[in-house]
N, C-alpha and C positions, 0 to 999 in steps of 0.2 A: 612414391617414397614408401619403403617397406617399414612395417611396424616393428620396432625393436623389442628385445626381451623386456619383461617387466622391470628387471633391475636397471637396464639401460634407459628405459622410458622414464623411470622415476628420477634417475640422475640428470637426464636432460631437462626435465621439468624444473628441478631445483636450481639448475644452472642457467635457466633462462633461454634454453635452446628449444628447437622445435620438438614437440612430443605429442603423443596421442592421448586425449582426455577421456575417450570413451572405451578404454580397455576395462575388462571386468574388475581389475583391482581398484582403479581410480573411481569407477562408478560406485563400487561398494563403499569406498572412503567417503564420497560425497553423501551417500545415503545415511551413513553413520552420523555425519555431522548434521544432516537435516533432521534426523530424529532427536539429536541432542538439542538443537535449536528449538524444536517444537516443544520439547519438555521444559526448557528454560522459559520460553515465551508464554507457555500456558500455565505455569506455576501460579497458584492463587495465593496472593499475599505471602510470599515466602519470607522467612526470617533472613537476616543477613547471612547467617551460617549456611542456610539452605541455598541461597543465591550463589554464594561462593562455591559451594559443593557442586552445584550444577555446572558452574563455569569450569571447575577443575576437580573433578571427582578423583580421589586418590586411590580408591580400591578397584575401580573397574574402568578400563580405558581401552581404546583402540588406537593404534598408531601405525605409521609407515616407517619401517626401518631400512636404512640403506648404508652400505659401507663398501670399501674396496673389495672385501672378501665375503660380504654378506649377501645372502639371497633376500629378495623382497619378502618381508613377513607382514602379514596383515592379521593382527591379533583379533580374534572374533569379538564383535561388538557385544557389549552387555545389553540387557534390556533397558538400562538407564544410563547411557553413555554420557560423558561430559562433552563439552564443546571443544575445548582445547586439548583434551587428553593429557592434562598436566598431572604428573605423578607425585608432585610435592605433597606430603601428608598435611592435612589440616591439624592445627593444634587442638588439644583436648577441649571439650566444651567447658565453659565457665559456669559458675553458680547461677548467674542471672543473664538475661538477654543483653542488658546494657554492658556488662563486662565482656560478653562474647563479641558484641559489636566493636568495642574498643580494641579487642585483640585482633580483629580482622580489618581494622580501619585502613590499612595500606593496600589491601586487595583492590583490584579494579572495581569500580561501581558501574554496572551495566544496566541500563533501562531497557526492558523488553518493549517491542520485539527487536531482535537482531537477526541478521541473515548472513551466514558465512558458508563458503564453499567446502573447505576441508577442516579448518580449525587448528590443525596441527602446525600450520605455518604462520599462526598469529602469535606475536610476542608483545605483551603489554606490561609496562613498568608499574611500580607502585603509585598509588594516589591518582590513577587515571579515572576520568569520568566520561562515559559514552552515553549520550542521550538517545531518545527513542528512534527506532527505525534506521539503524545503521546497517549498511551493507558492506561486507568485506570479501572481495574475491582474492583469496590467498593462494593463487597458483604458485607464486614465489613468496618469499617471506614478506610479511607486513609487520613492521615494528613500530610501536607507539611508546614514546619515551615517558618517563615518570612525570606525574603531575600535569599531564596534558588534558585539556578539556575539549570535548567534541560535542557540537550541537546536534540537534535533531536532523534526520534525513541526510546524513553525510554518507558518501560512498567512497571507499578506498579500493581502487582497482589495480591489482598487480598482474592481471591476465590480459592478453591481447591476441590478435590474430594476424596472419599474413595479409598484406594488401592485395596480392595477386589472387583473384577468385579461383583460378585454376588450381593453385596450391591450397587455398583455403578449403574448398570442397566440402562445405557443410560439416556435418558431424563425422564424416569419414576422413577429413583432412587433419593436419597437425595444427597445434596451437603453440603459443610461447608466452613467456611472462618476463617481467622486470620487477625487481625488488622495490618496495615502497618503504620509506623510513620517515617517520614523524619524530622530530627531536623532542627533548625534554622541555617541559614548561610551555608548550604551544597552546594556542586557543584557536579552534577551528569553528567558524560560525555555521549556522544551519544551512542545509542544502548545498554544501560544498562538495565538489567532485575532485578527487586527487587521482591522477592518471598514472599508468605504469612507469616505473623508473624515477619517480619524483622523490627528492629528499628535501624535507623541510628542516632548516636549521633550528637550533635551540631558541626557544622563546618567540617563535614566529606567531603572528596573528593573521588569520585568513578571513577576509570579509565574507559575510553571508552571500550565498549564491555564486561564489567564485568557482572557476574551473582551473585547477592548477595543473599546468602542462609541463612546467620546467622546474628544476630544483631551485631552492631559494636559500640564501645565506642566513646566518644567525641574526636574530632580533630584527627581522624584517616584517613590515606590514604590507600585505598583498591583497589586491582586490581586482575583480573584473573577470571577463571571459574573452581571451585567456587572461589569467591573473598576472598582474604586473606589480612590481615593488613601487609603492607610493611614498614610503619613508622608512628610515631606520629609527628605531625607538631609542630613547635615552634610558639607560638602566644600569644600576650598579652591578648587575649580574654579568655584564659584558667585560671580560678581562681587558680588551683593548681600550675601553673607556676608563677603566680604573688605572691604567698605566699613564694616562695623560689627564690633565685637569678637564673635568667636564665643562666647567664654566670658568672663564677668565674674568676676574673682576678688575675693572680699570677705573681710574679717576682722571678726569680731564684736568689739565694743568690749572693750578690756582685753587684757593679755598672756595668752598661753596658751590663748585661746579657739579653737574649731574653725575652721579655714580651710575654705572651700567654694568650689567652682566652679559658677556658676549659668548655664545657657544664657540668652543675652541675649533670645531671642525668646519666652520663656515656656514653660509646660508644666507637668508635675508630676513629682515624683520622691520618693525616700525618703531621708531624712537620718538617719544613724546616729551616735550619740555614745557613748563609753564611760561607765560609771559611775565612781565615785570610785576604785575599786581597779582599774579598767581590765580587769576579768575578765569583765564582762557588757556587753551592748550594748542600747541602747534605740533604737528607730526610730520614725519618724513620717512619714507621707506628706504632703507639702506641695505644694499647688497655688498657682501664682502666674501672673500675666500680665505681659507687657512693660510696664514703667513702674510695676509694683507690687511691686518686689523688696524694698521696706522691710518689707512683711509677712513675707517669707521671713526677712529678717534677724532680725525679732522672734521668729519661731518658733525660729530657730536658737539665739538667746540664751536663750529660755525653756528649751529642752531642755538646754542646757549648765548652766544653773542647777539644773535638776531633777536632772541627773546628779550634781552636787556634793552634793545632799541625800540621794540614794539610796546604795547601796553596801553594804558588809558591816559597817558600824559602825566602821571604822578611822578614827582621827583624823588620819592622815597621808594626804594626797592624792597619788596617783600622777600623774606628768606626763600631761597631756592629749595624746592622739595626734591628729595632723592627719589627718582623714579626707576623702577625695574626695567630692564631690557625685555621687551615683549617679542618672543620668537614666533613670527607668523609663518615662516617658510619651512621647507623640509631640510633637514641636515644633509650635508654632503657625504661622500663616501668615507 
């Protein structure tokens, strides 16, 4: 496979096609980012402004430019380059450090050390927190949505290699990548690996130590290696849940019967009712599906009637307590 021109090589890299990583231009770009990371990681007790400045220095930057009619341009690296080469100007300093911190509160909070390949392909929203020892391989774009929290030792990989060793060919062969997207309001636990091409939907939670190999929908909780969805969370942020009642309150026929709250989407749970003297409890696990809540109501009424028959032999019934539905299972789709 012939090495393409610098312009075409960079276009292929951004597009997730086979490209060559050890060309002079891309080696220089990685060295620039390495110096920037070293400066960021070795800063001694930096102020918030200094930390933000090191992350996105506005006056001195190095970037890779590409367009349909543009030649590849590698701006000479400064002696103190930023990591992401963000050219957005910082606001003027405030009178006190506290006021300055408040002014910059929406900028990402990054704990050193951090390790990144290029930096220029990393896009981070406001209010993001990244804990110690994060590694980002940004062959293709790596996007982290607003207000996402990332634990220590997390790795986000957008770069990969051909499976065929003849094509892979060490440092002389081509590489490729796939974009990684972390949605807004996610929480990624420590020691998580996110592999190329993965998209985490909004509000996802990834359990510590998980390896995420496939994309995940909004408001999912995933754990394991490979990570699998273990539940969908209940949240007012989910438009689909706002469009339908999150909980359906029902009352069994007749006064004094148990009130229960049933998740509208189905699932399973344990219903408990008191016996006649209210001193002991009975419980039964009830499974139901969306649209099949009549079966649950029947089970509830059966248990209420059974509770009336059991007890300690007293002829007087104690007032029936209203007990909440305890949702012990995972919600359905």
